[in-house]
C-alpha positions in Angstrom: 102.2 120.7 76.8 99.9 122.5 78.6 99.6 126.5 78.8 97.1 128.3 81.2 95.3 131.7 80.9 92.8 133.6 82.0 94.0 134.1 85.4 94.1 137.7 87.5 92.9 139.8 90.1 88.8 139.6 91.1 86.8 140.8 93.4 85.2 138.7 96.0 81.7 137.5 94.3 82.9 137.6 90.8 83.8 135.3 88.1 86.8 134.2 86.1 87.4 131.8 83.4 90.8 129.2 83.2 91.5 128.1 79.8 94.0 124.9 79.3 95.2 124.6 75.9 96.5 121.6 75.4 99.5 120.3 72.6 101.6 117.8 71.1 99.9 114.9 71.9 96.8 113.0 71.2 94.6 114.0 74.4 91.6 112.0 73.4 92.3 109.3 76.4 93.2 111.8 78.9 91.6 112.9 81.9 91.9 116.6 82.5 91.8 118.7 85.2 92.8 121.6 87.8 94.7 122.0 90.7 95.8 124.4 92.7 98.0 126.1 95.5 98.0 128.3 98.3 101.2 130.1 99.9 102.0 127.5 102.6 99.6 124.6 101.6 99.7 121.6 99.8 98.4 121.3 96.1 94.9 120.8 96.0 92.4 119.3 93.4 90.0 121.3 92.1 87.9 119.9 89.1 88.3 117.7 86.6 86.9 116.1 83.3 87.2 113.1 81.0 88.2 113.6 77.2 86.4 110.7 75.9 83.2 110.8 78.0 82.6 113.9 79.4 82.1 113.1 83.2 83.0 115.8 85.7 84.3 115.5 89.4 84.9 118.2 91.8 86.4 118.7 95.1 83.9 119.8 97.7 84.3 123.2 98.2 83.7 124.3 94.8 80.0 124.2 95.7 78.5 124.2 92.9 80.6 127.2 92.1 83.0 125.8 89.8 82.1 124.7 85.8 85.2 122.7 84.4 84.4 122.1 80.9 86.2 121.3 77.3 86.1 122.3 73.5 87.1 119.1 71.4 87.8 121.2 68.5 90.2 123.5 70.0 91.4 120.8 72.4 91.0 123.4 75.5 89.8 122.7 78.8 88.2 125.6 80.6 87.4 126.4 84.2 84.6 128.5 85.1 84.7 130.2 88.3 82.1 132.1 89.7 81.0 133.7 93.4 84.3 133.6 93.7 85.7 134.0 97.7 89.6 135.5 99.3 90.4 131.3 100.0 90.5 130.3 96.4 93.2 132.6 95.8 95.7 130.6 95.0 97.8 129.4 91.5 95.8 127.4 89.3 97.7 124.3 87.7 95.8 122.6 85.0 96.9 118.4 84.2 96.4 116.0 82.4 96.5 112.0 83.1 96.9 109.2 80.5 93.9 106.7 80.7 91.8 108.0 83.2 88.2 109.1 83.9 90.0 111.4 86.9 93.0 113.3 87.4 94.8 111.7 90.4 98.9 112.3 90.4 98.8 114.2 86.8 101.3 113.2 84.2 101.7 116.7 82.5 101.4 119.5 83.9 101.3 123.4 83.0 103.2 126.1 84.6 100.5 127.5 86.6 98.5 130.7 87.1 97.6 133.4 89.2 94.1 133.8 91.2 93.9 136.5 93.4 90.4 137.1 94.5 90.6 140.7 97.0 87.9 140.9 100.1 
């Protein structure tokens, strides 16, 4: 089970930190990631991290503004989002993929959490 938290409304230029609490299975061999879907658009990859190696990957539009990290003891993955822009407004989803270094298709998904950036 993946449960997201930390979304909300923020002004442009502000910051938010999303959390994804994982439970129910051993995620040590998984890749964890964040995707987002804006109204009228397809879901897109944002960032991913390997639970075992800590290797990270990011979408090009992140441009150093977002950071994905994990806390093994809490079984939680974070997405720190800084310098937010109105175009970052979307529903953000946490995803997990087995035996992978990076989430591509996702085997498990959270319910999604709204992030709204006002101009």
